C-alpha positions in Angstrom: 92.8 123.3 105.5 92.8 120.3 107.8 92.6 121.3 111.5 95.6 120.5 113.5 95.0 117.9 116.2 97.0 118.7 119.2 99.1 116.1 121.1 97.4 115.7 124.4 99.9 115.4 127.3 98.9 114.5 130.9 101.5 115.6 133.4 101.2 113.7 136.7 103.3 115.2 139.6 102.7 116.3 143.2 104.9 119.4 142.7 102.4 122.2 142.4 104.7 124.6 140.6 105.4 122.1 137.8 102.0 123.0 136.0 103.1 126.7 135.8 106.6 125.6 134.5 105.2 123.3 131.9 102.7 126.0 130.6 105.6 128.5 130.5 108.2 126.4 128.8 105.8 125.0 126.1 103.6 128.1 125.8 104.5 128.6 122.2 103.4 125.1 121.1 100.3 125.4 123.4 99.3 128.7 121.8 99.8 127.1 118.2 97.7 124.1 119.2 100.5 121.7 118.8 100.4 120.6 122.5 97.5 120.4 124.9 98.3 119.9 128.6 96.4 118.4 131.4 97.5 117.9 135.0 97.1 115.5 137.9 98.7 115.4 141.3 99.0 111.7 141.8 98.1 108.3 140.1 94.5 108.3 141.3 93.8 111.7 139.8 95.6 110.6 136.7 93.2 107.8 136.3 90.2 110.1 136.7 91.7 112.5 134.1 92.0 109.6 131.6 88.3 108.9 132.1 87.7 112.6 131.2 90.2 112.6 128.4 90.5 109.1 127.0 92.4 110.3 123.9 95.6 111.4 125.9 98.7 110.6 123.9 101.6 111.1 126.4 101.8 110.8 130.1 104.6 112.5 132.0 104.7 110.6 135.3 106.6 111.3 138.5 107.6 108.2 140.4 107.3 109.2 144.0 103.8 110.5 144.7 101.3 110.1 147.5 98.1 107.9 147.2 99.3 106.2 144.0 102.9 106.3 142.9 104.2 106.4 139.4 105.1 102.7 139.2 101.6 101.6 140.4 100.1 104.0 137.8 102.3 102.5 135.1 101.0 99.1 135.9 97.4 100.4 135.6 98.2 102.0 132.3 99.6 98.7 130.9 96.2 97.1 131.7 94.6 99.5 129.2 96.5 97.8 126.4 96.8 100.9 124.4 100.0 100.7 122.4 99.8 104.3 121.2 99.8 105.7 124.8 103.4 106.5 125.8 104.6 107.0 129.3 107.7 109.1 130.1 108.8 108.7 133.7 110.2 111.7 135.6 112.3 111.3 138.8 115.4 112.4 140.6 118.6 111.3 138.9 119.6 109.4 142.1 116.4 107.3 141.8 117.8 105.0 139.1 116.5 101.8 140.6 112.9 103.0 140.3 113.6 104.4 136.8 115.1 101.1 135.8 112.0 99.3 137.2 109.8 101.7 135.2 111.6 101.1 132.0 111.4 97.3 132.5 107.7 97.8 133.3 107.0 99.3 129.8 107.8 103.1 130.2 108.7 104.6 126.8 111.5 106.7 128.2 112.4 108.8 131.2 113.6 112.3 132.2 115.4 113.3 135.4 114.8 116.1 137.8 115.6 118.9 137.8 113.9 118.7 134.4 116.0 119.8 131.3 113.0 121.1 129.3 114.9 121.1 126.0 115.7 117.4 126.6 112.1 116.7 127.7 110.8 118.2 124.5 113.2 116.0 122.5 111.9 113.0 124.4 108.3 114.1 123.7 109.0 114.4 120.0 110.5 111.0 120.0 107.3 109.6 121.6 105.2 111.5 119.1 107.0 109.8 116.2 106.3 106.4 117.8 102.7 107.3 118.3 102.3 108.3 114.7 103.9 105.1 113.5 101.7 102.9 115.7 98.5 104.8 114.7 99.4 104.5 111.0 100.0 100.8 111.6 96.6 100.5 113.3 94.9 102.3 110.5 96.5 100.1 107.9 95.5 97.0 110.0 91.9 98.2 110.2 91.9 98.8 106.5 93.2 95.2 105.9 90.6 93.8 108.2 87.9 95.8 106.3 89.3 94.5 103.0 89.3 90.9 104.5 85.7 91.3 105.5 84.7 92.6 102.0 86.6 89.7 100.4 84.8 87.2 102.6 81.5 88.7 101.6 82.6 88.7 97.9 83.6 85.0 98.2 80.2 84.1 99.7 78.4 86.0 96.8 80.6 84.4 94.2 80.0 81.0 95.7 76.2 81.7 95.6 76.5 82.4 91.9 77.7 78.9 91.3 74.9 76.5 91.6 75.2 73.5 93.8 71.7 72.0 92.9 72.7 69.4 90.4 69.4 67.6 90.0 67.8 69.7 87.4 65.1 67.3 86.6 63.9 65.8 89.9 62.3 62.4 89.5 64.1 61.7 86.3 67.5 60.0 85.8 68.5 60.7 82.3 71.9 62.2 83.3 74.2 63.1 86.1 76.1 66.3 86.6 78.5 67.5 89.3 80.9 70.5 89.4 83.3 72.2 91.8 85.2 75.5 91.7 88.2 76.1 94.2 89.6 79.6 94.0 93.3 80.2 94.5 92.7 83.4 96.4 89.6 84.5 98.4 87.7 85.2 95.2 88.4 83.6 91.8 88.0 84.1 88.0 86.7 80.6 87.1 83.1 79.8 86.8 80.7 77.0 85.7 77.1 77.0 85.0 74.4 74.5 83.8 70.7 74.8 83.1 67.9 73.3 81.2 67.2 75.2 78.0 64.1 73.2 77.4 62.7 69.8 78.5 65.4 67.8 76.5 68.4 70.2 76.1 71.0 70.7 78.7 73.2 73.8 78.6 76.5 73.8 80.4 79.5 76.3 80.6 83.0 76.1 82.0 85.0 79.3 81.8 88.3 80.9 83.1 88.8 84.7 83.3 92.4 86.0 82.8 94.3 86.9 86.0 93.0 86.2 89.5 91.8 88.1 92.5 89.3 90.9 92.7 89.4 92.2 89.1 88.9 88.8 87.7 86.1 88.1 90.1 84.2 91.2 88.9 84.9 90.2 85.3 83.8 86.7 86.1 80.4 87.9 87.4 79.8 90.1 84.4 80.9 87.3 81.9 78.8 84.7 83.8 75.6 87.0 83.8 75.9 87.8 80.0 76.7 84.3 79.0 73.9 82.7 81.0 71.3 85.2 80.0 72.3 84.8 76.4 72.3 81.0 76.6 68.9 80.9 78.2 67.5 82.6 75.1 68.1 79.4 73.2 70.9 80.7 71.1 73.4 78.2 69.6 76.7 77.9 71.3 78.5 79.9 68.6 75.8 82.6 68.5 76.1 82.8 72.4 79.9 83.3 72.1 79.4 85.9 69.3 77.0 87.9 71.4 78.9 87.6 74.7 82.2 88.6 72.9 80.6 91.6 71.3 79.5 92.9 74.7 82.7 92.1 76.5 85.0 93.3 73.7 83.7 96.9 73.6 85.6 99.3 75.7 87.6 96.6 77.5 89.8 99.1 79.5 91.7 96.4 81.5 92.2 94.1 78.4 90.8 91.1 80.2 89.4 88.2 78.5 87.7 84.8 79.3 88.2 81.3 77.9 85.0 79.5 77.7 83.5 76.2 76.6 79.7 76.1 76.0 77.9 73.1 75.1 74.2 72.0 74.5 73.4 68.3 75.0 70.2 66.7 73.8 69.4 64.2 76.6 67.2 62.1 74.3 69.5 61.8 71.2 73.0 62.3 72.9 73.9 64.9 70.3 76.0 67.6 71.6 76.8 70.9 69.9 79.6 73.0 71.3 81.8 76.1 70.9 85.2 76.3 72.4 86.6 80.0 72.8 90.3 79.2 73.5 89.5 76.9 76.4 91.0 73.6 77.4 89.2 70.9 75.4 87.1 68.6 77.5 87.6 64.8 77.6 85.2 62.2 76.5 85.3 58.9 78.4 83.6 56.1 76.4 81.9 53.0 77.6 85.3 51.1 77.5 87.0 53.7 79.7 89.1 55.1 76.9 89.9 58.9 77.0 89.7 61.2 74.1 90.0 65.0 73.9 87.2 66.8 72.0 88.2 68.5 68.8 88.7 72.3 69.3 86.6 74.7 67.2 89.8 76.9 66.8 88.3 80.1 68.2 90.0 82.7 70.3 89.2 83.8 73.7 86.1 86.0 74.4 86.5 89.7 75.1 89.6 90.6 73.2 87.8 92.4 70.4 84.3 92.6 69.1 83.1 91.4 65.6 84.7 87.9 65.8 82.7 85.0 64.4 82.7 81.8 66.5 82.3 78.3 65.3 80.7 75.0 66.4 81.5 71.3 66.4 79.2 68.3 67.1 79.7 65.0 68.8 77.6 62.0 69.8 77.5 61.2 73.5 76.3 57.7 74.1 74.6 56.4 77.2 77.1 55.4 79.8 79.7 57.8 78.5 81.2 60.7 80.6 82.2 64.2 79.7 84.9 65.9 81.8 85.4 69.7 81.6 88.1 71.6 83.4 90.1 74.8 83.6 93.9 75.0 83.3 94.2 75.2 87.0 94.0 71.4 86.9 96.7 70.6 84.3 98.9 73.6 85.3 98.8 72.7 89.0 102.4 72.6 90.5 104.0 70.4 93.0 106.7 71.4 95.5 109.3 70.5 92.8 107.8 72.9 90.3 106.4 70.1 88.0 103.0 70.6 86.3 100.2 68.1 86.6 99.8 68.1 82.8 97.3 66.6 80.5 99.0 63.2 80.4 98.5 62.7 84.1 94.9 63.9 84.0 94.3 61.4 81.1 95.7 58.6 83.2 93.5 59.5 86.1 90.4 59.7 83.9 91.1 56.3 82.2 88.7 53.5 83.3 86.3 55.7 85.1 83.3 54.8 83.0 81.6 53.2 86.0 82.0 56.1 88.3 79.2 58.7 88.8 79.8 62.3 88.0 80.5 63.2 91.5 82.9 60.2 92.0 84.7 61.1 88.9 85.5 64.6 90.1 86.4 63.2 93.6 88.9 60.8 92.0 90.6 63.6 90.0 90.5 65.9 93.1 92.3 63.3 95.2 94.9 62.5 92.6 95.5 66.3 92.2 95.9 66.8 96.0 98.4 63.8 96.2 100.4 65.4 93.3 100.5 69.0 94.8 100.8 68.0 98.5 103.0 70.6 100.1 102.6 73.2 97.4 100.2 76.1 97.5 97.4 76.4 94.9 98.6 78.8 92.2 95.4 79.1 90.0 91.7 78.6 90.3 90.6 75.0 89.7 87.3 74.2 88.2 85.9 70.8 87.2 82.6 69.5 85.8 81.5 66.0 84.9 78.4 64.9 82.9 77.3 61.4 82.4 74.4 60.1 80.2 72.7 57.4 82.3 72.0 54.0 80.8 
């Protein structure tokens, strides 16, 4: 059984017999461990008692006392900035001016002398309810701060997963690659990856996990790890999807899934083999600036069920052409009127960008997207990747 924590009350009054009265009137609750009383004769003694007992909950404070009166003590208590410490002022009924000054100065409530102990107990109980409410709010605030700190760490970890070193072959200039991921929340479910499978073959992935937030971020990390490890074994795009799906599709308790595009580009021949698991088809921008969507492989998302066979398609990427990959956070971005950005607007933005570098291409789409959504909050993760075969 959880041990009862008593409410600690500090009575500050220069009347010597008040201590005896308090202990008599509240002896039942003191004996049961509900109340715990401490006593001081004036404001200076009260401050010393607070040093000894910093976890005092309620102060019953007389106004007229020697050395330091109650109003001065109240000012000192306010300087502690402890919202859960409640002060109940006690003074003669005819001392209403000082009582009013105390209430204006931040006292919780007041009681008049001679003390009606039944009324005082009711006032104390009201203060206890306020203290409990404030402490619960403080506890929830601390929990939120802890969650925020955890999310910030998770965001940094997630960002570290996404490579920002785009020059995979220093000293060589056969291709350009650039990518960004902007999470809608602190952490996201989108991811991208790229790597050299061997000297001539570039592997690249863009994927989007269902849902957003912490669950999708965890699923993103697992999906990314499996897909990258599988791809680096040199498996074909379809075989990589097969293997990843079989692992993710087993015992998928949360019924999450991931859309993914995985391609392998031969940097010498320009031949690109890819598999598309329910993902937005990328765009090819040819040497004349015309935009064409890649043919889908008609495969479903990864992770729904194991045992699915994925397929591949092949295209020729010529030197000077660009490939633009993205997640649906781009085309489904909303403006303040509730309109979607849509594929048609993206295609217009991509048109005649054949002279732009991969980084410039993404910058242009990002700017156009920002202009479209100005004033509206981001509703989904946004990921973009651009690849260009150099002349």
